[in-house]
C-alpha positions, -999 to +999 in steps of 0.1 A: +888+138+182+920+147+199+904+181+211+872+162+225+896+137+244+916+166+257+884+184+270+872+150+285+904+145+303+903+180+317+868+177+330+876+143+349+903+162+365+884+191+375+869+180+409+903+171+422+921+202+411+895+222+422+896+208+458+934+211+459+929+250+452+905+255+482+919+270+513+928+246+540+896+239+560+891+256+592+867+253+619+834+269+612+820+292+639+788+281+656+758+296+638+735+322+652+718+309+684+697+284+665+674+262+689+680+224+684+648+205+670+641+187+698+606+171+705+588+192+733+612+222+730+599+252+745+612+290+738+620+294+776+639+262+780+677+266+783+693+268+751+719+241+755+728+221+722+712+187+724+737+160+713+731+139+683+731+100+682+726+072+658+690+064+648+682+030+665+688+001+642+655-013+654+636+022+648+608+016+625+616+049+610+654+039+600+644+021+568+622+052+556+653+075+562+675+054+543+653+051+513+647+088+517+685+094+518+693+073+492+669+090+464+682+125+478+717+116+474+713+105+439+694+135+428+718+158+443+748+141+425+730+145+393+734+182+396+698+183+378+679+210+395+647+194+383+655+162+403+664+177+436+641+206+438+610+185+443+625+169+470+635+200+488+596+213+488+592+219+450+569+250+449+572+255+486+610+263+483+615+298+478+633+310+449+664+325+469+664+293+490+667+275+457+695+295+445+716+292+479+713+256+476+722+254+440+752+276+449+764+254+477+760+223+456+781+238+428+807+254+449+840+232+444+850+241+478+818+236+496+807+209+520+793+189+490+820+189+466+840+160+481+806+139+480+801+144+443+839+141+432+841+104+430+825+074+421+824+055+454+792+061+476+803+083+506+801+071+542+767+079+558+753+083+590+717+087+602+715+110+632+684+117+656+680+141+686+685+125+719+655+128+742+663+147+772+669+125+805+643+148+822+616+135+801+590+110+820+583+076+804+548+090+794+564+119+773+590+095+755+560+072+748+540+102+733+571+111+713+573+075+699+538+074+689+538+104+669+531+099+631+561+123+622+598+123+628+630+139+619+667+133+613+699+145+604+715+126+572+754+133+569+777+120+545+814+119+545+840+114+518+864+097+543+864+062+549+843+051+578+872+046+602+885+081+593+851+101+593+844+129+616+807+138+623+786+166+638+778+163+676+751+188+676+726+202+648+746+235+649+774+215+634+754+203+606+754+239+590+774+228+559+799+257+565+831+259+547+857+235+566+832+211+577+845+174+565+807+163+559+775+175+541+742+171+560+706+174+553+675+173+575+647+150+565+610+156+580+591+125+576+554+120+581+528+093+580+496+114+584+468+114+560+475+079+551+505+083+527+542+085+535+556+117+527+589+135+533+608+167+525+643+175+528+660+207+542+695+217+533+713+245+557+734+268+537+762+290+550+749+324+564+776+341+544+781+339+506+748+335+495 
């Protein structure tokens, strides 16, 4: 019994101990010229990062993304591949990508480690891509009427007043040193049934 108790105490202390052994966070370099996911983006358009902004509180998409984010975070925190893999595409998630995500989630110094260490739910923001000011009213209406949407969901282990968030999609790469973990959720209302799939960016090195 004493041995079991000792093991339990060691297991409980592991997340905090592992975090204390991690190297001090350093600003991660911007990833390789990834084009922002902006509605209407064209390859010959200037590759200027599009700023992120909170999804509007009156957006009909907000409750859908909130429910998807809650389900996804619970699955990720469970550590059970059988729970989170279907939400990341199931059979369409490649084996190498699945291994990369699993390694990222298990990394004691990774972006998601602080989110899993405590019992308190992390602070969350749901971010969308700002429509360029050059878009006409007609183009904006067409975007709003589309039966699909994307958003970035980011979590931070810090208190709301202390949390730091990505300013562009390039900063939501879950690289070492980022004080948040992010996923991209693509939601569709096509074919009469709401469906969504999540994507987790993994650092380009180490996987």
